[in-house]
C-alpha positions in Angstrom: -28.1 -66.9 -70.2 -25.3 -68.8 -72.0 -23.0 -65.6 -72.5 -19.5 -65.4 -73.0 -17.7 -62.3 -72.7 -14.0 -62.7 -74.3 -11.1 -60.6 -75.0 -8.0 -61.5 -76.4 -5.8 -61.2 -73.4 -6.0 -59.3 -70.0 -3.3 -56.7 -70.9 -4.7 -56.2 -74.7 -8.7 -56.1 -74.0 -9.4 -53.4 -71.5 -12.5 -52.1 -70.3 -11.5 -48.6 -68.3 -14.5 -47.1 -66.1 -12.3 -44.0 -65.1 -15.0 -41.6 -66.1 -18.0 -43.9 -64.9 -20.4 -41.4 -63.8 -23.3 -43.9 -63.0 -23.3 -47.4 -61.5 -22.2 -49.3 -59.0 -20.0 -52.0 -60.6 -18.1 -51.7 -63.9 -19.8 -55.1 -64.9 -22.9 -56.9 -63.5 -24.1 -60.2 -63.9 -27.4 -61.7 -63.3 -27.5 -64.5 -65.9 -26.9 -68.5 -65.6 -23.9 -70.3 -67.3 -21.9 -67.2 -67.9 -18.0 -67.0 -69.0 -16.0 -64.3 -68.3 -12.7 -65.0 -70.3 -9.4 -62.7 -71.3 -10.0 -59.3 -70.4 -9.8 -56.6 -68.0 -11.9 -54.2 -66.2 -9.9 -51.0 -64.6 -11.0 -48.2 -62.4 -14.6 -48.8 -61.7 -16.5 -46.8 -59.7 -17.6 -49.6 -57.5 -17.3 -53.3 -57.6 -15.0 -53.9 -60.8 -17.2 -57.3 -61.8 -19.7 -58.7 -59.8 -22.0 -61.9 -60.2 -25.0 -62.1 -57.9 -27.9 -65.1 -58.0 -25.9 -66.8 -60.7 -25.9 -70.6 -61.3 -22.5 -71.4 -63.4 -20.4 -68.8 -63.6 -16.4 -68.8 -64.7 -14.1 -65.5 -64.2 -10.9 -67.1 -66.5 -7.9 -65.0 -67.4 -9.9 -61.5 -65.8 -8.1 -58.8 -64.6 -9.8 -56.1 -62.1 -7.8 -53.0 -61.1 -7.5 -49.6 -60.0 -4.3 -48.5 -61.5 -4.1 -45.5 -59.4 -2.9 -47.9 -56.5 -4.2 -48.0 -53.0 -6.9 -45.7 -51.7 -9.8 -45.9 -50.1 -12.0 -44.1 -53.0 -11.0 -47.2 -55.0 -14.0 -49.9 -55.4 -14.6 -52.4 -53.2 -14.2 -55.7 -54.7 -12.5 -56.8 -57.8 -13.9 -60.4 -58.6 -17.3 -60.5 -56.7 -19.6 -63.4 -56.6 -22.7 -63.5 -54.1 -25.1 -66.3 -54.0 -23.7 -68.5 -56.7 -23.5 -72.0 -57.4 -20.9 -73.5 -59.3 -18.2 -70.8 -59.4 -14.6 -70.7 -60.8 -12.2 -67.8 -60.7 -9.2 -69.2 -62.5 -6.0 -67.6 -63.8 -7.2 -64.1 -63.1 -5.9 -61.1 -61.2 -7.3 -58.5 -59.0 -5.5 -55.5 -57.6 -6.2 -52.2 -55.4 -9.3 -52.9 -54.1 -10.4 -51.1 -50.9 -12.2 -54.2 -49.1 -11.3 -57.4 -51.5 -9.6 -58.5 -54.5 -11.3 -61.8 -54.8 -14.7 -61.8 -52.7 -16.8 -65.0 -53.2 -19.9 -64.6 -50.7 -22.8 -66.7 -49.6 -21.8 -69.0 -52.5 -21.6 -72.8 -52.9 -19.6 -75.1 -54.7 -16.4 -72.8 -55.5 -13.3 -73.1 -56.9 -10.6 -70.4 -56.9 -7.1 -71.2 -58.4 -4.1 -69.6 -60.0 -5.1 -66.5 -59.3 -3.2 -63.5 -57.9 -4.7 -61.0 -55.1 -2.1 -58.2 -54.7 -2.2 -54.4 -53.3 -5.7 -55.3 -52.1 -7.0 -54.6 -48.4 -8.1 -58.4 -48.1 -6.5 -60.6 -50.8 -9.0 -63.5 -51.1 -12.2 -63.8 -48.8 -14.4 -66.6 -48.5 -17.6 -65.3 -46.8 -20.6 -67.2 -45.6 -19.8 -69.8 -48.1 -19.8 -73.6 -48.6 -17.7 -76.0 -50.3 -14.8 -73.9 -51.7 -11.5 -74.8 -53.1 -8.7 -72.1 -53.0 -5.2 -73.6 -54.4 -2.4 -72.1 -56.3 -3.0 -68.9 -55.7 -0.9 -66.1 -55.0 -1.6 -63.1 -52.4 0.9 -60.6 -51.9 1.3 -57.4 -50.4 -2.3 -57.0 -49.2 -3.2 -56.1 -45.8 -4.5 -59.4 -45.3 -3.6 -62.3 -47.5 -6.8 -65.3 -47.4 -9.8 -64.9 -45.0 -12.1 -67.7 -44.4 -15.2 -66.3 -42.4 -18.8 -65.8 -41.8 -20.9 -62.3 -41.0 -24.1 -62.0 -39.3 -27.3 -61.0 -40.2 -27.2 -62.3 -44.2 -28.8 -64.7 -46.3 -26.6 -67.4 -46.0 -24.7 -68.1 -43.2 -22.7 -70.9 -41.4 -20.2 -71.3 -43.7 -18.1 -74.7 -43.8 -16.0 -76.8 -45.9 -13.2 -75.0 -47.0 -9.9 -75.9 -48.2 -6.7 -73.4 -48.6 -4.0 -75.1 -50.1 -0.8 -75.1 -51.9 -0.9 -71.5 -52.2 2.0 -68.5 -51.8 0.8 -66.3 -48.7 3.9 -64.0 -49.0 4.8 -60.5 -47.9 1.0 -59.3 -46.9 2.3 -55.9 -45.7 0.3 -53.4 -47.0 -1.1 -50.4 -45.1 -5.3 -51.0 -44.6 -7.1 -48.5 -46.5 -10.6 -49.6 -46.2 -13.1 -47.3 -45.6 -13.9 -45.9 -42.2 -16.4 -47.9 -41.1 -15.8 -51.1 -43.2 -15.8 -54.2 -41.3 -11.8 -54.5 -42.8 -10.6 -51.3 -41.3 -10.4 -53.7 -38.3 -8.4 -56.2 -39.8 -4.9 -56.1 -38.8 -2.3 -55.1 -41.0 0.3 -58.2 -41.6 -2.1 -61.0 -41.4 -1.5 -64.0 -43.7 -4.1 -66.1 -42.9 -7.4 -65.7 -41.0 -10.0 -68.2 -40.4 -13.2 -66.9 -38.2 -16.8 -68.7 -37.4 -16.9 -71.4 -39.6 -16.3 -75.1 -39.3 -15.0 -78.0 -41.6 -12.2 -75.6 -42.7 -8.6 -77.2 -43.7 -5.2 -75.1 -44.6 -2.2 -77.5 -45.6 0.5 -77.4 -47.7 0.7 -73.3 -47.8 3.8 -71.0 -48.3 3.2 -68.6 -45.4 5.8 -66.2 -44.5 7.0 -62.7 -43.9 3.5 -61.1 -43.3 
């Protein structure tokens, strides 16, 4: 607990997993009160950064990217907190994920702000989660821009109380390159915002166009 991983900038401090032979993630966090700050994770075999079962997890100025461009062989998720409380994703970048660049799942009390998701299958996903604010972000050149939905059979269901506002959801026009059999492979290319099986979802003051 209470660990900070700090770099000198997302274009200066780069952790490359291009030759990763084992493991499902570049970084896996399962501790509380962790801050990830000012570095990049590139070309992870699976998820770039996954945080699981954490209290107070912050991603600030972090970049997750697959540098070979869109491919079904890329890792599924860029920034991927699951079953966490008090999540902050700020000023971060996710590119090239074969499912979602920024995916917050089964979590509570979430802020995703001032971040960029581009060239992913889905840009930003809030899934089976409670109390999320998603604002000031740019989602562009993904297959789908911002998605808020529930999936059945998970530990936490009944997603609610999500606000999506003051985002730029522009030109989400990329071909869907999700692996066959993944649920996101069914998402139609060119979707700006998708909302499914949630309640109290508020979408306002966004720029949505050219999707």
